[in-house]
C-alpha positions as CSV (number, residue, x, y, z in Angstrom):
1,M,0.0,0.0,0.0
2,T,1.4,3.4,-1.0
3,Y,1.4,6.4,1.3
4,K,-1.0,8.1,-1.0
5,T,-3.5,5.2,-0.9
6,F,-3.2,5.0,2.9
7,L,-3.7,8.7,3.4
8,Y,-6.8,8.8,1.2
9,G,-8.3,5.7,2.7
10,A,-7.8,7.0,6.2
11,L,-9.3,10.3,5.4
12,V,-12.3,8.8,3.6
13,S,-13.1,6.3,6.3
14,S,-12.9,8.8,9.1
15,L,-14.4,11.8,7.4
16,V,-17.2,10.7,5.2
17,G,-19.4,10.0,8.2
18,L,-18.3,13.3,9.8
19,M,-19.2,15.4,6.8
20,S,-22.6,13.8,6.2
21,A,-23.5,13.9,9.9
22,C,-22.0,17.2,11.1
23,G,-21.9,19.3,7.9
24,P,-24.7,21.8,7.0
25,Q,-27.6,19.6,5.9
26,I,-29.1,21.4,3.0
27,E,-32.5,20.1,1.9
28,Q,-32.5,19.1,-1.7
29,A,-34.6,21.3,-3.9
30,A,-37.1,19.9,-6.4
31,A,-35.4,18.9,-9.7
32,P,-35.3,22.1,-11.8
33,K,-36.2,22.0,-15.5
34,P,-33.0,22.1,-17.6
35,I,-32.3,25.4,-19.2
36,T,-31.0,25.7,-22.8
37,P,-28.1,28.1,-23.7
38,Q,-28.9,31.5,-25.2
39,N,-25.8,31.1,-27.4
40,A,-22.3,29.6,-27.4
41,L,-18.8,30.8,-28.1
42,A,-17.1,28.4,-30.5
43,L,-13.4,28.1,-29.9
44,Q,-10.7,26.8,-32.1
45,D,-8.7,23.8,-30.9
46,V,-8.7,24.8,-27.2
47,V,-9.8,21.7,-25.3
48,S,-10.5,23.5,-22.0
49,S,-11.9,22.4,-18.6
50,Q,-11.6,25.8,-16.8
51,L,-12.7,29.4,-17.6
52,A,-12.5,32.6,-15.7
53,P,-13.8,36.1,-16.7
54,L,-11.7,39.2,-16.4
55,Q,-11.5,42.8,-17.7
56,L,-8.7,44.5,-19.7
57,G,-8.9,48.0,-21.0
58,G,-12.5,48.3,-20.1
59,G,-13.4,45.2,-22.1
60,D,-14.7,41.8,-21.0
61,Y,-12.6,38.7,-21.7
62,L,-12.5,35.0,-20.9
63,L,-9.3,33.2,-19.9
64,L,-9.3,29.5,-20.6
65,A,-7.0,26.6,-19.7
66,S,-6.0,24.7,-22.9
67,E,-4.7,21.2,-23.0
68,K,-3.2,22.0,-26.4
69,R,-2.1,25.6,-26.3
70,G,-1.5,26.5,-22.6
71,L,-3.7,29.5,-22.0
72,V,-6.1,31.1,-24.4
73,L,-7.7,34.6,-24.1
74,V,-10.9,35.4,-26.0
75,D,-13.1,38.5,-26.0
76,D,-16.8,38.6,-25.3
77,S,-17.6,37.7,-28.9
78,G,-15.4,34.6,-28.7
79,R,-12.6,36.0,-30.9
80,E,-9.3,34.7,-29.8
81,R,-7.0,37.5,-28.7
82,L,-4.0,35.7,-27.3
83,A,-2.6,32.2,-26.6
84,L,0.6,30.7,-25.2
85,D,2.7,28.8,-27.6
86,G,2.1,25.3,-26.6
87,G,2.0,23.5,-23.2
88,T,-0.7,21.5,-21.6
89,V,-2.7,23.4,-19.0
90,E,-5.7,22.0,-17.2
91,R,-5.8,24.3,-14.1
92,F,-4.9,27.9,-13.4
93,A,-5.5,30.6,-10.7
94,L,-6.1,34.2,-11.5
95,Q,-5.7,37.3,-9.3
96,Q,-6.0,41.0,-10.3
97,L,-2.9,42.9,-9.1
98,A,-4.0,46.3,-10.5
99,Q,-6.1,47.6,-13.3
100,D,-5.3,45.8,-16.5
101,N,-2.8,43.7,-14.6
102,W,-3.5,40.0,-13.8
103,L,-1.3,37.4,-12.1
104,I,-1.8,33.9,-13.4
105,A,-0.5,30.6,-11.9
106,V,-0.7,27.5,-14.1
107,Y,0.4,23.9,-13.8
108,D,2.1,23.0,-17.0
109,E,1.7,19.2,-17.4
110,D,4.3,18.9,-20.1
111,N,7.1,20.4,-18.1
112,G,5.8,19.2,-14.7
113,E,6.0,22.7,-13.1
114,L,4.1,25.5,-11.6
115,Q,4.4,28.6,-13.6
116,L,3.7,32.3,-12.9
117,R,2.6,34.6,-15.8
118,L,1.5,38.2,-16.0
119,L,-1.4,39.2,-18.2
120,D,-1.4,43.0,-19.1
121,L,-1.7,45.4,-22.0
122,E,1.0,46.6,-24.3
123,E,-0.1,49.6,-26.4
124,G,-3.7,48.5,-25.9
125,S,-3.2,44.9,-26.8
126,P,-3.2,41.9,-24.4
127,R,0.1,40.1,-23.7
128,I,1.2,37.3,-21.4
129,R,4.7,37.5,-19.9
130,Y,6.6,34.8,-18.1
131,L,7.6,35.5,-14.4
132,A,8.8,32.2,-12.8
133,A,8.5,28.5,-12.7
134,M,9.0,25.8,-10.0
135,A,9.2,22.0,-10.6
136,T,6.7,19.9,-8.7
137,S,6.8,16.2,-7.7
138,A,3.2,15.5,-8.7
139,P,0.6,16.9,-11.0
140,Q,-1.4,19.8,-9.5
141,V,-5.2,19.5,-9.5
142,A,-6.2,22.7,-7.7
143,L,-4.7,26.3,-7.7
144,C,-6.0,29.4,-6.0
145,F,-4.7,32.8,-4.9
146,S,-5.1,34.7,-1.7
147,R,-4.3,38.3,-0.8
148,Q,-2.9,38.6,2.8
149,A,-1.4,41.8,4.2
150,G,-0.6,43.1,0.7
151,R,1.1,39.8,-0.3
152,T,0.0,37.3,-2.9
153,H,-0.2,33.7,-1.6
154,L,-0.8,30.7,-3.8
155,F,-2.4,27.4,-2.7
156,A,-1.5,24.4,-4.8
157,I,-2.9,20.9,-4.2
158,D,-1.6,17.9,-6.0
159,E,-3.4,14.7,-7.1
160,S,-2.4,12.8,-3.9
161,G,-4.1,15.6,-1.8
162,L,-0.9,17.1,-0.6
163,G,-1.2,20.9,-0.7
164,H,1.3,23.7,-0.2
165,E,0.9,27.4,0.5
166,Y,3.5,29.7,-1.1
167,V,4.1,33.4,-1.0
168,V,4.8,34.4,-4.6
169,H,6.7,37.7,-4.9
170,P,9.2,39.5,-7.1
171,R,12.8,39.1,-6.4
172,E,15.4,40.9,-8.5
173,Q,14.8,39.8,-12.1
174,A,12.4,37.0,-11.4
175,W,9.5,36.0,-9.1
176,Q,10.0,33.6,-6.3
177,F,8.0,30.8,-4.6
178,T,8.5,30.9,-0.8
179,E,6.8,28.0,0.9
180,V,4.8,28.8,4.0
181,R,3.3,25.4,5.0
182,P,2.1,22.0,3.8
183,L,-1.6,21.1,3.9
184,Y,-3.2,17.6,3.8
185,F,-6.4,16.6,2.2
186,G,-6.4,13.2,0.4
187,E,-7.2,12.3,-3.2
188,Q,-9.9,13.6,-5.5
189,V,-9.5,17.3,-4.7
190,S,-11.1,19.1,-7.7
191,S,-10.7,22.8,-7.1
192,C,-10.2,25.5,-4.5
193,V,-10.9,29.2,-4.0
194,V,-10.1,31.8,-1.3
195,D,-12.5,34.4,0.0
196,D,-10.1,37.2,1.1
197,R,-12.9,39.1,2.8
198,S,-13.3,36.3,5.4
199,G,-9.9,34.8,5.1
200,K,-11.3,31.4,4.2
201,L,-9.8,28.7,1.9
202,L,-12.5,26.5,0.4
203,V,-11.5,23.1,-1.1
204,A,-13.8,20.8,-3.1
205,Q,-13.1,17.2,-2.5
206,P,-15.5,14.6,-3.9
207,P,-16.9,12.4,-2.4
208,L,-16.5,14.2,0.9
209,G,-17.8,17.7,0.2
210,I,-16.4,21.2,0.4
211,W,-14.0,22.1,3.2
212,S,-13.5,25.5,4.8
213,L,-10.3,26.4,6.6
214,N,-8.4,29.5,7.5
215,A,-6.2,30.8,4.7
216,D,-3.9,32.5,7.2
217,A,-1.2,30.1,8.3
218,E,-0.7,31.9,11.6
219,M,-4.3,31.0,12.7
220,D,-5.7,27.7,13.8
221,E,-6.6,25.7,10.6
222,A,-10.2,25.4,11.9
223,R,-11.1,23.0,9.2
224,E,-14.9,22.4,9.0
225,V,-17.5,21.4,6.5
226,F,-18.7,24.2,4.2
227,V,-21.1,22.0,2.2
228,A,-21.5,18.3,2.7
229,A,-21.5,16.0,-0.3
230,S,-24.9,14.8,0.7
231,A,-26.2,18.3,0.0
232,L,-24.9,18.4,-3.6
233,P,-26.4,16.7,-6.6
234,G,-24.2,13.9,-8.1
235,A,-20.9,12.5,-7.0
236,S,-18.8,14.9,-9.1
237,F,-18.6,18.5,-8.1
238,G,-16.2,21.4,-8.0
239,G,-15.3,24.1,-10.5
240,L,-15.3,26.6,-7.7
241,W,-15.5,30.2,-8.7
242,L,-16.0,33.2,-6.4
243,D,-17.8,36.3,-7.6
244,A,-15.9,38.7,-5.2
245,G,-18.3,41.5,-6.0
246,S,-21.3,39.6,-4.8
247,S,-19.7,37.2,-2.3
248,N,-21.5,34.3,-4.2
249,L,-19.7,31.0,-4.5
250,W,-20.4,29.3,-7.8
251,L,-19.8,25.6,-8.4
252,T,-20.8,22.8,-10.7
253,A,-22.3,19.5,-9.7
254,D,-23.4,16.8,-12.2
255,D,-25.5,18.6,-14.7
256,K,-26.2,21.6,-12.5
257,V,-24.7,25.0,-11.6
258,L,-25.3,26.2,-8.0
259,A,-24.5,29.4,-6.1
260,F,-24.1,29.8,-2.3
261,N,-23.9,32.8,-0.1
262,I,-20.4,32.3,1.0
263,H,-21.2,33.6,4.5
264,A,-24.2,31.4,5.1
265,P,-23.9,28.1,3.3
266,E,-26.2,26.4,5.8
267,Q,-29.1,28.3,4.2
268,G,-28.6,26.1,1.1
269,P,-28.0,27.2,-2.5
270,H,-29.8,30.3,-3.6
271,F,-29.3,29.5,-7.2
272,V,-29.7,26.0,-8.8
273,E,-30.1,25.4,-12.5
274,A,-29.8,22.2,-14.5
275,L,-28.2,22.7,-17.9
276,A,-29.7,20.9,-20.9
277,E,-27.4,18.4,-22.7
278,I,-24.2,19.3,-20.9
279,K,-22.4,18.5,-17.6
280,P,-20.4,21.6,-16.7
281,V,-17.1,21.4,-14.9
282,S,-16.5,25.2,-14.8
283,A,-18.9,28.1,-14.5
284,A,-18.8,31.8,-13.9
285,V,-20.9,35.0,-14.4
286,Q,-20.1,37.8,-16.8
287,Q,-22.3,40.6,-18.1
288,G,-25.3,39.3,-16.2
289,A,-25.1,35.9,-17.9
290,L,-24.1,32.4,-16.7
291,L,-21.2,30.9,-18.6
292,A,-20.5,27.2,-18.5
293,L,-17.9,24.8,-19.9
294,E,-17.9,21.1,-20.3
295,E,-14.8,19.0,-19.7
296,E,-12.3,19.2,-22.5
297,S,-14.5,21.4,-24.5
298,D,-14.2,23.9,-27.4
299,R,-17.4,25.7,-26.6
300,V,-18.5,28.1,-23.9
301,H,-22.2,28.1,-23.3
302,R,-23.9,31.3,-22.3
303,F,-27.3,31.1,-20.4
304,A,-29.7,33.9,-19.7
305,V,-30.7,33.5,-16.0
306,T,-31.9,35.6,-13.1
307,L,-28.8,35.9,-10.9
308,P,-29.0,35.8,-7.1
309,E,-28.7,38.9,-5.0
310,P,-25.3,39.8,-3.7
311,A,-24.5,38.3,-0.4
312,A,-24.2,40.5,2.7
313,E,-20.6,41.2,3.6
314,L,-19.1,39.4,6.6
315,Q,-17.8,41.6,9.3
316,A,-16.6,39.1,11.9
317,F,-13.1,38.8,10.6
318,R,-12.5,42.4,9.8
319,G,-11.0,43.3,13.2
320,L,-8.4,40.5,12.9
321,L,-7.5,41.4,9.3
322,E,-7.1,45.1,10.1
323,I,-4.8,44.7,13.0
324,P,-1.5,46.5,12.1
325,R,1.5,44.2,11.2
326,V,5.1,44.5,12.2
327,R,7.7,42.4,10.4
328,A,9.8,39.9,12.4
329,S,13.5,41.0,12.6
330,A,15.0,37.6,13.4
331,Q,14.2,34.2,15.0
332,T,15.9,31.7,17.3
333,A,16.8,28.2,16.3
334,P,13.8,25.8,16.8
335,V,13.6,24.0,20.1
336,T,14.5,20.3,19.9
337,S,11.2,19.1,21.3
338,G,8.2,18.6,19.0
339,G,4.7,19.8,19.5
340,D,3.8,22.6,21.9
341,A,7.2,23.0,23.5
342,A,8.7,26.6,23.3
343,D,7.0,28.7,25.9
344,D,8.6,31.8,27.6
345,P,11.6,34.0,27.0
346,A,13.7,36.4,29.1
347,I,16.3,39.0,28.0
348,W,19.6,39.5,29.8
349,V,21.1,42.9,28.8
350,N,24.9,42.8,28.8
351,P,25.8,46.1,30.6
352,V,29.2,46.3,29.0
353,N,28.5,45.1,25.5
354,P,24.7,45.3,24.8
355,S,25.1,43.6,21.4
356,A,26.3,40.5,23.3
357,S,23.1,40.3,25.3
358,L,21.4,36.9,25.7
359,I,17.9,35.5,25.3
360,L,16.8,32.7,27.6
361,G,13.9,30.6,26.3
362,T,12.1,27.6,27.8
363,D,11.6,24.3,26.1
364,K,8.8,23.1,28.4
365,K,9.4,19.5,27.5
366,S,13.2,19.6,28.1
367,G,14.8,22.5,29.8
368,L,16.2,26.0,29.2
369,N,17.9,27.3,26.1
370,V,20.3,30.2,25.8
371,Y,20.5,32.2,22.5
372,D,22.4,35.1,21.2
373,L,20.7,38.1,19.6
374,N,21.0,36.4,16.2
375,G,19.0,33.5,17.5
376,K,21.9,31.1,17.5
377,L,21.6,28.4,20.2
378,L,24.5,28.7,22.6
379,E,23.6,26.3,25.3
380,H,20.9,24.0,26.5
381,F,20.3,23.0,30.2
382,A,18.4,19.7,30.3
383,V,16.9,20.4,33.7
384,G,13.3,19.2,33.1
385,R,10.0,20.7,32.1
386,V,10.7,24.4,32.8
387,N,7.7,26.5,31.9
388,N,8.2,30.2,32.6
389,V,11.5,32.1,33.0
390,D,12.4,35.6,34.2
391,L,15.5,37.4,35.5
392,R,16.8,40.4,37.3
393,P,20.2,42.0,37.9
394,M,21.7,41.0,41.2
395,Q,25.4,41.3,42.1
396,H,26.3,38.1,44.0
397,G,29.8,36.8,43.8
398,K,30.6,36.2,40.1
399,F,27.0,36.7,39.0
400,V,25.5,39.9,37.8
401,A,22.0,38.5,37.2
402,I,19.9,35.7,38.5
403,A,17.3,33.8,36.4
404,A,14.5,31.7,37.8
405,A,12.2,29.2,36.0
406,T,9.3,27.1,37.1
407,N,10.0,23.4,36.9
408,R,7.1,21.0,36.5
409,T,9.2,17.8,36.5
410,D,10.1,18.0,40.2
411,P,7.8,20.8,41.4
412,G,9.8,23.8,42.2
413,V,12.0,26.6,40.8
414,S,15.2,26.2,38.9
415,L,17.8,28.9,39.4
416,F,20.5,30.1,37.1
417,G,23.4,32.6,37.5
418,I,24.7,34.9,34.7
419,S,28.2,36.3,34.9
420,A,29.4,39.6,33.5
421,A,30.9,37.7,30.6
422,G,27.5,36.2,29.7
423,E,28.2,32.8,31.0
424,V,25.1,31.0,32.4
425,E,25.5,28.5,35.2
426,Y,22.8,26.2,36.7
427,L,22.4,26.7,40.4
428,G,20.0,23.9,41.0
429,L,16.3,23.2,41.8
430,R,14.4,24.5,44.9
431,N,11.3,22.6,45.6
432,L,7.9,24.2,46.3
433,A,4.8,23.0,48.2
434,M,2.9,23.3,44.9
435,E,1.3,20.7,42.7
436,D,2.2,22.3,39.3
437,P,4.4,25.4,39.2
438,Y,3.3,27.3,36.1
439,G,3.7,31.1,35.7
440,L,6.5,33.1,37.1
441,C,7.8,36.7,37.3
442,V,10.8,38.0,39.2
443,Y,11.3,41.5,40.6
444,R,13.5,43.5,42.9
445,K,12.4,44.9,46.3
446,G,15.3,47.0,47.4
447,A,18.2,44.6,47.7
448,D,15.9,41.5,47.8
449,L,15.1,39.3,44.9
450,M,11.4,38.3,44.8
451,A,9.3,36.0,42.6
452,W,5.6,35.4,42.1
453,V,4.8,31.8,41.1
454,S,1.4,30.4,40.1
455,D,0.1,26.9,40.6
456,K,-1.6,25.9,37.3
457,E,-4.8,24.9,39.1
458,G,-4.4,27.0,42.3
459,A,-3.2,30.2,43.9
460,V,-0.2,32.4,43.3
461,Q,2.6,32.5,45.8
462,L,5.0,35.3,46.7
463,L,8.5,34.0,47.3
464,Q,11.8,35.6,48.3
465,I,14.8,34.1,46.6
466,V,17.4,34.0,49.3
467,P,21.1,33.7,48.1
468,G,23.7,31.7,49.9
469,A,27.4,31.6,50.0
470,G,27.6,29.0,47.2
471,N,25.5,27.4,44.5
472,V,23.8,24.8,46.7
473,D,22.5,26.8,49.6
474,W,20.1,29.2,47.9
475,S,16.6,28.9,49.2
476,L,13.0,30.1,48.6
477,R,11.0,31.7,51.4
478,Q,7.3,31.9,51.0
479,L,5.9,35.3,52.1
480,A,2.3,35.4,51.0
481,T,-0.4,33.6,48.9
482,L,-2.8,35.3,46.5
483,E,-6.0,33.5,45.7
484,V,-7.1,33.9,42.1
485,E,-10.4,33.0,40.3
486,S,-9.0,31.0,37.5
487,Q,-5.7,29.9,35.7
488,V,-2.9,32.4,35.8
489,E,0.4,32.2,33.8
490,G,1.6,35.5,32.4
491,C,2.8,38.1,35.0
492,V,5.2,41.0,35.3
493,V,6.1,43.4,38.0
494,D,6.9,47.1,37.7
495,D,9.8,47.2,40.1
496,E,9.8,50.9,40.6
497,M,6.0,51.2,41.3
498,Q,5.9,47.8,43.1
499,L,2.8,46.8,41.1
500,L,2.1,43.2,40.0
501,F,0.3,42.7,36.7
502,F,-1.0,39.2,36.0
503,G,-3.2,37.6,33.3
504,E,-6.2,35.6,34.2
505,E,-6.2,33.6,30.9
506,D,-9.9,33.7,30.2
507,G,-10.7,36.9,32.2
508,G,-8.2,39.7,31.5
509,I,-5.4,41.7,33.1
510,W,-5.3,42.3,36.9
511,R,-3.2,44.8,38.8
512,L,-2.1,44.4,42.4
513,D,-0.4,47.0,44.7
514,I,2.0,44.7,46.4
515,A,2.6,46.8,49.5
516,A,-1.1,47.3,50.0
517,F,-1.8,43.7,49.5
518,L,0.8,42.6,52.0
519,G,-0.6,45.1,54.5
520,G,-4.0,43.7,54.1
521,E,-5.4,46.9,52.6
522,A,-6.2,45.9,49.0
523,G,-6.6,43.1,46.6
524,P,-6.2,42.8,42.8
525,Q,-8.2,45.0,40.4
526,L,-9.3,43.9,36.9
527,I,-8.1,46.7,34.6
528,A,-8.6,45.2,31.2
529,A,-11.1,42.5,30.5
530,V,-11.0,40.0,27.7
531,D,-13.3,41.5,25.0
532,G,-12.3,39.5,21.9
533,E,-10.8,42.5,20.1
534,R,-8.1,44.2,22.2
535,L,-7.7,41.1,24.3
536,A,-8.7,37.7,23.0
537,A,-8.4,34.7,25.4
538,D,-6.0,33.4,26.3
539,V,-4.2,36.3,27.9
540,E,-0.6,35.0,28.1
541,G,2.8,36.6,28.2
542,M,3.5,40.0,29.7
543,G,6.4,42.4,29.7
544,F,7.3,46.0,30.5
545,Y,8.9,48.4,28.0
546,H,10.5,50.9,30.4
547,A,11.4,54.3,28.9
548,G,10.1,57.0,31.3
549,D,6.9,58.5,30.0
550,K,7.1,56.2,27.0
551,S,6.7,53.1,29.1
552,Y,4.2,50.4,28.1
553,L,2.7,47.1,29.3
554,V,2.9,44.6,26.5
555,V,0.6,41.6,26.6
556,S,0.1,38.5,24.3
557,S,-3.4,38.3,23.1
558,Q,-3.3,34.7,22.1
559,G,-6.8,34.3,20.7
560,N,-6.3,36.7,17.8
561,N,-2.5,36.2,17.4
562,S,-1.7,39.8,18.4
563,Y,0.1,41.9,21.0
564,A,-1.6,44.6,23.0
565,L,0.0,47.7,24.4
566,F,-1.3,49.5,27.4
567,S,-0.2,52.5,29.4
568,R,2.3,51.8,32.2
569,D,-0.4,51.5,34.8
570,G,-2.5,49.3,32.5
571,S,-5.5,51.7,32.5
572,Q,-5.4,52.8,28.8
573,F,-5.2,50.7,25.7
574,V,-2.6,52.2,23.3
575,G,-2.8,49.8,20.3
576,H,-2.1,46.4,19.1
577,F,-0.2,44.6,16.3
578,R,0.7,41.3,14.8
579,V,4.1,40.0,14.0
580,D,4.2,39.4,10.3
581,I,6.2,37.6,7.6
582,N,9.6,39.2,6.6
583,L,10.2,37.9,3.1
584,D,13.6,39.7,2.9
585,K,14.9,37.5,5.7
586,S,12.8,34.4,4.9
587,L,11.0,34.7,8.3
588,D,7.4,33.8,9.1
589,G,5.3,35.7,11.5
590,S,4.3,34.6,15.0
591,S,1.0,33.2,16.3
592,E,-0.6,31.6,19.3
593,T,2.0,33.2,21.5
594,D,2.5,32.0,25.0
595,G,5.3,34.0,26.7
596,L,7.0,37.2,25.7
597,E,9.7,39.6,27.0
598,V,10.6,43.1,26.0
599,S,13.6,45.4,26.7
600,S,14.0,49.1,26.1
601,A,17.8,48.8,26.1
602,A,19.7,49.7,22.9
603,L,21.0,46.3,21.8
604,G,23.2,47.3,18.9
605,S,22.4,48.6,15.5
606,Q,19.7,46.1,14.8
607,Y,17.7,47.0,17.9
608,P,18.5,50.7,18.7
609,Q,15.3,51.3,20.6
610,G,15.0,47.8,22.2
611,L,13.8,44.3,21.5
612,L,10.6,42.3,21.8
613,V,10.9,38.5,21.9
614,V,7.8,36.4,21.5
615,Q,7.1,32.7,21.4
616,D,5.9,31.4,18.1
617,G,3.3,28.6,18.3
618,R,3.4,27.9,14.6
619,N,6.9,28.1,13.1
620,R,6.5,28.2,9.3
621,M,8.7,28.8,6.2
622,P,9.5,25.9,6.5
623,S,7.3,24.1,9.1
624,Q,9.6,23.3,12.0
625,S,9.5,23.0,15.8
626,Q,8.4,26.0,17.7
627,N,10.8,28.9,18.3
628,F,11.0,32.6,19.3
629,K,10.6,35.6,17.1
630,L,12.6,38.8,17.6
631,V,11.1,42.1,16.7
632,S,12.7,45.6,16.7
633,W,10.9,48.0,19.0
634,A,11.7,50.8,16.5
635,D,9.5,49.0,13.9
636,I,6.7,48.7,16.5
637,A,6.9,52.4,17.4
638,E,6.8,53.4,13.8
639,T,3.9,51.1,12.9
640,L,1.8,52.3,15.9
641,N,3.0,55.9,15.7
642,L,4.2,55.8,19.3
643,P,5.7,59.1,20.7
């Protein structure tokens, strides 16, 4: 049994029942009377199974895949205006870049490669120019473009059901394919389309149905049934085409053409017509008429029909799509552990040579990693399941800073010393009377080094880290216990103000006056509740950017893959942003961030205003184990227009 056969068999056996039982069950309409074409465009030796309408110079055209001549462009009267010189093309994707400027992706079967072409006008006449090509290991059966943050993304799915997402972009004299991630479907995928308004990728896969999943690789895939196969006539369906102006999704199924409101497929098709004498494989709308094409045909049929009303625009995703984006500056090497492993970073600022500063990052399945500012792994301490890490300067013998990390293997806190030369030394584990040490933040109170440590399913403890004469006689002294309403992980302390900020993952950001709490005078205050926009659960990592009146509380809003900035006291929302792809450095963005840390120190020429380090829950380009992304604060300040 081949891998391809196994993959498809597993998918079919596990998903057919799911799609028929859990998908939108659309009641079959009464069989419509077949309609006859108003007229037909006769083509010369095209042999096409896909068409798409477009405009050039104010005129209407049709682009057709040709198994004999590559691509063929005809005007609305059927007159051929342009063709590629040879090549076998069965599938293409089309995206408008600007007026009279169209990007085309094709799979050239003769050469076994994906090709990019540009369709535009030269002195008023259409022309197709070559941009780039990439060899593929299998024939491609579905192609579709997506527009994300001003970039063009291409989804390509092969005959085995293995898909890939690429960013396609100009690079010097040619265009380039930069892979973002793989996608897995199984055999018999027939077509795909992306609705950029909602950010959804739709994939037709007979006999299962039509899938919907997030087109943005930094979001959860969230694969679900858009339309179940049981709701479609016949076993062969596909030919997806999206009318972006009306938000109607058109598809072919057996001898019928259907249209769905892309935002409400559960309402069933609001257009169904059976076509007399033909079984269409591709359909679209142009000049108020329905156009349909049979498989391997030289004739485009035009039908006079009453078109459905435009679908209402979807607003639910607008907030996420409109969050400003800041490009990643660098990234660390991936952690060695697979799955959800990287968790929380800390930054040690080298007071003598800031460009030689260090990043500490937890691999919560293995131990603590030490990186330089280029993201190179310098050292790994295999000390167990360390979850959160934080540090503060503290002159003690040869050490100029002490780092602490919660350890869930043997419940307690692991301590590390950092020398002036940037050498990190493990000082051992100090046990805690706690079931599952989880979140942690360290701060200074005068000469004392303190830490808040949360139990994953319990309260938060205030500890004093008491140094000893050597490495083995350090100790932890419990000073107080703070009861909380639900799970707490992210926390940070404003040392100067002696204020603790902690995140109740599903609730929001709380602030605690530590002195008042210890004096029995006050408890925590909720200062920013989870609202799904500024803060989307879970509330995770927290850090302080300290720069006088330009100080900010930075919080990971995990639910919408963004980072929220608040005023220093947490009372005012300043703005938010997402960490985005940096094509110049072949870096993906970040998503589903757990921990973060930020420093306002000038860390060399790359980070003149400071550095933000965030955990990346989905490490792409290529897909690897999780890591940490580095972002220049100067880029954040520019994007958010910070003073």
